[in-house]
C-alpha positions as CSV (number, residue, x, y, z in Angstrom):
1,M,82.4,86.2,102.3
2,T,82.7,90.0,101.4
3,V,86.3,90.7,100.3
4,T,87.2,94.2,101.2
5,I,89.7,96.1,98.9
6,G,91.5,99.1,100.0
7,V,91.5,102.0,97.7
8,H,93.4,105.3,97.5
9,N,94.2,107.9,95.0
10,S,97.8,106.9,94.6
11,N,97.2,103.4,93.0
12,P,95.7,103.9,89.7
13,T,94.4,100.4,89.1
14,L,92.6,100.1,92.3
15,Y,91.3,103.6,91.9
16,Y,89.5,102.5,88.5
17,L,88.6,99.1,89.9
18,S,86.6,100.6,92.5
19,R,84.6,102.5,89.9
20,L,84.0,99.4,87.8
21,D,82.1,96.1,88.3
22,Y,84.9,93.8,87.7
23,A,85.9,92.7,91.2
24,Q,82.2,92.0,92.0
25,E,81.8,90.0,88.7
26,E,85.0,88.0,89.4
27,L,84.3,87.3,93.0
28,A,80.4,86.5,92.2
29,A,81.7,83.4,90.3
30,L,83.1,82.0,93.5
31,G,80.1,82.9,95.4
32,E,81.7,85.7,97.2
33,S,81.3,89.7,97.1
34,A,83.5,92.6,97.0
35,A,83.6,95.9,98.9
36,F,85.9,99.0,98.8
37,H,87.4,100.8,101.8
38,P,88.6,104.1,100.8
39,Y,91.5,105.6,102.6
40,T,94.0,108.5,101.9
41,N,97.4,107.2,102.7
42,G,98.7,104.2,101.0
43,V,101.5,103.8,103.7
44,R,98.8,102.5,106.2
45,T,98.0,99.5,103.9
46,G,100.0,97.0,106.0
47,E,98.3,98.3,109.1
48,L,94.8,98.1,107.6
49,L,95.4,94.5,106.5
50,T,96.8,93.5,110.0
51,D,93.8,95.1,111.6
52,G,91.3,93.3,109.4
53,V,90.0,96.5,108.0
54,I,90.9,95.4,104.5
55,D,91.8,92.1,102.8
56,F,93.5,93.3,99.8
57,G,95.6,96.4,98.8
58,G,98.1,98.1,96.7
59,T,100.6,100.7,96.6
60,G,104.1,101.7,95.1
61,S,107.3,99.8,96.1
62,T,108.0,101.3,99.5
63,P,104.9,100.6,101.7
64,P,105.1,96.7,101.7
65,I,108.7,96.9,102.7
66,T,107.9,99.3,105.7
67,A,104.9,97.1,106.5
68,Q,107.2,93.9,106.8
69,A,109.6,96.0,108.9
70,A,106.8,96.9,111.2
71,G,105.9,93.3,111.6
72,H,102.8,93.1,109.4
73,D,102.3,89.6,107.8
74,I,101.7,90.5,104.3
75,V,101.9,88.4,101.1
76,Y,102.6,89.8,97.6
77,T,99.9,88.8,95.0
78,A,100.8,90.6,91.8
79,V,102.7,93.6,90.4
80,S,102.4,96.1,87.5
81,S,104.7,96.3,84.7
82,P,107.6,99.0,85.3
83,R,106.2,102.7,85.1
84,P,109.1,104.4,83.4
85,D,107.5,107.7,83.1
86,H,105.3,107.9,86.3
87,G,107.4,110.4,88.0
88,A,110.5,112.2,88.2
89,L,112.9,114.4,90.5
90,L,112.6,118.0,89.4
91,V,115.0,121.0,89.9
92,L,114.9,124.4,88.6
93,A,116.3,124.7,84.9
94,D,119.0,126.8,86.1
95,S,119.8,124.7,89.2
96,P,123.4,123.8,89.9
97,H,122.3,120.3,90.8
98,E,123.2,118.0,87.7
99,T,123.5,114.6,89.3
100,A,122.4,112.7,92.5
101,A,125.6,113.5,93.9
102,D,125.1,117.1,93.8
103,L,122.0,116.7,96.2
104,K,124.2,116.6,99.2
105,G,122.8,119.1,101.6
106,A,119.7,119.9,99.5
107,T,116.1,120.0,100.7
108,V,113.9,117.6,98.9
109,H,110.2,117.6,98.9
110,L,108.7,113.9,98.3
111,A,105.8,111.7,99.4
112,I,107.8,110.2,102.3
113,G,107.0,106.3,102.7
114,S,105.9,106.0,99.0
115,W,107.8,104.7,96.0
116,Q,109.3,108.3,95.9
117,T,111.4,107.3,99.0
118,H,112.7,104.3,97.1
119,L,113.7,106.5,94.1
120,V,115.7,109.2,96.2
121,A,117.2,106.6,98.7
122,K,118.6,104.4,95.8
123,A,119.8,107.2,93.8
124,L,121.7,108.8,96.8
125,D,122.9,105.4,97.8
126,A,124.4,104.8,94.4
127,A,126.2,108.2,94.6
128,G,127.6,107.2,97.9
129,L,125.3,109.4,100.0
130,S,122.7,108.6,102.5
131,Y,119.0,109.5,102.5
132,A,119.1,109.8,106.4
133,T,122.1,112.3,106.6
134,D,123.1,113.9,103.4
135,I,119.7,115.5,102.5
136,T,116.8,117.1,104.2
137,A,113.7,115.0,103.2
138,E,110.5,116.8,103.8
139,R,107.0,115.7,103.0
140,S,105.4,117.2,99.8
141,A,102.5,119.5,100.1
142,E,100.2,121.3,97.7
143,D,102.8,124.1,97.5
144,S,105.8,122.1,96.7
145,E,106.0,123.2,93.1
146,Q,105.6,126.7,94.1
147,R,108.3,126.5,96.6
148,L,110.6,124.9,94.1
149,R,109.9,127.6,91.8
150,A,110.5,130.1,94.5
151,G,113.9,128.6,95.4
152,E,112.5,127.7,98.7
153,I,113.6,124.0,98.1
154,D,116.2,122.3,96.0
155,A,114.2,119.5,94.4
156,W,110.7,118.0,94.3
157,V,109.5,114.5,93.3
158,A,106.6,114.9,91.1
159,Q,104.3,112.2,89.5
160,G,101.3,111.9,87.2
161,P,99.4,115.0,86.1
162,H,101.5,117.2,88.4
163,L,104.8,116.1,86.8
164,V,103.0,116.7,83.4
165,A,101.8,120.1,84.3
166,A,105.2,121.2,85.8
167,L,107.1,120.2,82.5
168,R,104.4,121.8,80.4
169,T,104.7,125.0,82.3
170,G,108.5,125.0,81.9
171,G,111.2,126.4,84.1
172,V,112.2,123.1,85.6
173,R,114.1,120.2,84.3
174,V,114.4,116.5,85.2
175,L,117.3,115.7,87.5
176,L,116.3,112.0,88.0
177,R,114.1,109.9,85.7
178,T,112.4,107.3,87.5
179,A,113.2,104.6,85.1
180,D,116.9,105.4,85.4
181,V,116.9,104.5,89.0
182,I,114.1,102.1,89.9
183,T,111.3,100.1,88.1
184,D,108.6,101.8,90.0
185,R,105.9,99.2,90.0
186,S,102.4,99.1,91.5
187,V,102.5,96.4,94.0
188,F,99.5,94.4,95.3
189,F,99.4,92.3,98.5
190,A,97.0,90.8,101.0
191,R,96.6,89.2,104.4
192,R,98.5,85.8,104.6
193,D,95.3,84.0,105.6
194,L,93.5,85.1,102.6
195,A,96.4,84.5,100.2
196,E,97.1,81.0,101.5
197,Q,93.7,79.7,102.4
198,R,91.8,81.3,99.6
199,P,94.2,81.6,96.7
200,E,91.3,81.4,94.0
201,I,89.9,84.7,95.7
202,V,93.4,86.2,95.1
203,A,93.5,84.9,91.5
204,A,90.0,86.4,90.9
205,L,91.1,89.7,92.2
206,V,94.2,89.7,90.0
207,R,91.9,89.0,87.0
208,A,89.9,92.0,87.9
209,L,92.9,94.3,88.3
210,Q,93.8,93.3,84.7
211,R,90.3,94.1,83.5
212,A,90.4,97.3,85.2
213,D,93.8,98.3,83.6
214,D,92.4,97.1,80.1
215,W,89.6,99.5,80.7
216,A,91.9,102.5,81.6
217,A,94.0,101.8,78.6
218,A,91.0,101.6,76.2
219,H,89.3,104.7,77.6
220,P,92.1,107.2,78.7
221,R,90.1,110.3,78.1
222,E,87.2,109.0,80.2
223,A,89.7,107.8,82.9
224,A,91.2,111.3,82.8
225,A,87.9,113.0,83.3
226,I,87.0,111.0,86.3
227,A,90.4,111.6,87.8
228,A,90.1,115.3,87.2
229,E,86.7,115.8,88.4
230,H,87.6,113.8,91.8
231,Q,91.1,114.7,92.4
232,G,91.4,118.1,90.6
233,G,93.9,119.0,87.8
234,D,93.6,119.4,84.1
235,V,91.9,116.7,82.2
236,D,94.7,117.0,79.3
237,D,97.4,116.6,81.9
238,W,95.6,113.5,83.4
239,E,95.3,112.0,80.0
240,T,99.0,112.5,79.2
241,A,99.9,111.0,82.6
242,L,97.5,108.0,82.3
243,R,98.6,107.2,78.9
244,A,102.3,106.8,80.1
245,L,101.4,104.0,82.4
246,P,101.8,100.4,81.3
247,W,98.4,99.1,82.3
248,H,99.7,95.6,82.6
249,I,99.6,93.1,85.7
250,E,102.5,90.7,86.1
251,D,103.2,87.7,88.6
252,V,105.4,88.0,91.5
253,T,108.6,87.0,90.3
254,E,112.4,86.4,91.5
255,V,113.3,89.7,89.6
256,F,110.8,91.7,91.4
257,L,111.6,90.1,94.8
258,A,115.3,91.1,94.1
259,E,114.2,94.6,93.3
260,Q,112.4,94.8,96.6
261,Q,115.1,93.2,98.7
262,E,117.7,95.8,97.2
263,A,115.4,98.5,98.3
264,A,114.8,97.1,101.7
265,D,118.7,96.7,102.2
266,I,119.1,100.4,101.2
267,F,116.4,101.4,103.5
268,V,118.2,99.6,106.5
269,R,121.4,101.4,105.6
270,A,119.7,104.7,105.5
271,G,117.7,104.2,108.8
272,F,114.5,104.4,107.1
273,I,113.4,101.2,108.7
274,E,114.9,100.0,111.8
275,R,115.3,96.4,111.0
276,A,116.3,94.1,108.2
277,V,113.6,92.7,106.1
278,T,113.6,89.5,104.0
279,V,111.3,90.2,101.3
280,A,110.9,86.6,100.1
281,D,109.2,85.9,103.5
282,A,106.2,87.9,101.9
283,V,105.4,85.1,99.5
284,A,102.4,82.7,100.0
285,V,103.4,79.2,101.4
286,A,101.7,76.3,99.8
287,V,100.2,73.4,101.7
288,A,103.4,71.2,101.0
289,G,105.4,74.1,102.7
290,E,106.9,75.4,99.5
291,H,106.9,79.0,98.4
292,R,104.8,79.8,95.4
293,P,105.7,82.5,92.9
């Protein structure tokens, strides 16, 4: 069979995997082949899995939770190590906002539905505020940094080279460091039939993910040049951002599932998802009927 892997710019491991031969090599040993399906919005990953467009994908922490809430039958397969410096919530250097509690009434730009929703919703929840009612959450755009600097919005969640460039330019400061709120992992998941009926394929893909991470860790300048040429931005900023990533793949553990369950519960309280989600349901079930980690 041909295993179709979803790829989008926001997941760095899959982004580089799609430009390397590792998935094809790992699957060839099983008599299978790999293909990549590019798309622009990681929030659609659950839908694409359900529709059979892709077999395997990866995002940040929020999309698999919203996928479960929408009724998509996904299975977690692997996660990255925490990414403490991947992103941050920025405000102007002279902003009166000093803590998450000060964001009440603020307009915040973020990639709605991504890990950034998890960051903002959890920080507000811990401060006794609600993502749904205490801020105005607006989708980030190309001019989000410009609008922040012009005082048109109060805060902006930046990540990767955009965060590096904003801090390098100055005039802004970090209100919320990601690591102080969430672990911010990359999360990889698949269709249940693939995960349960062909676990050897999933294992091969996870090996390929780690090989791609190993390559990126060993070649940060080359990786930065690829991203800058394809996505825009400064090569030096990309290199700084890529060097800040952990480039390590981990198993799905009870600790990770607890992180996701906490996020899902916050999303319900905030009205970001319409129904409660049991995150542990998104784990492969072995033939004997027991959950596999």
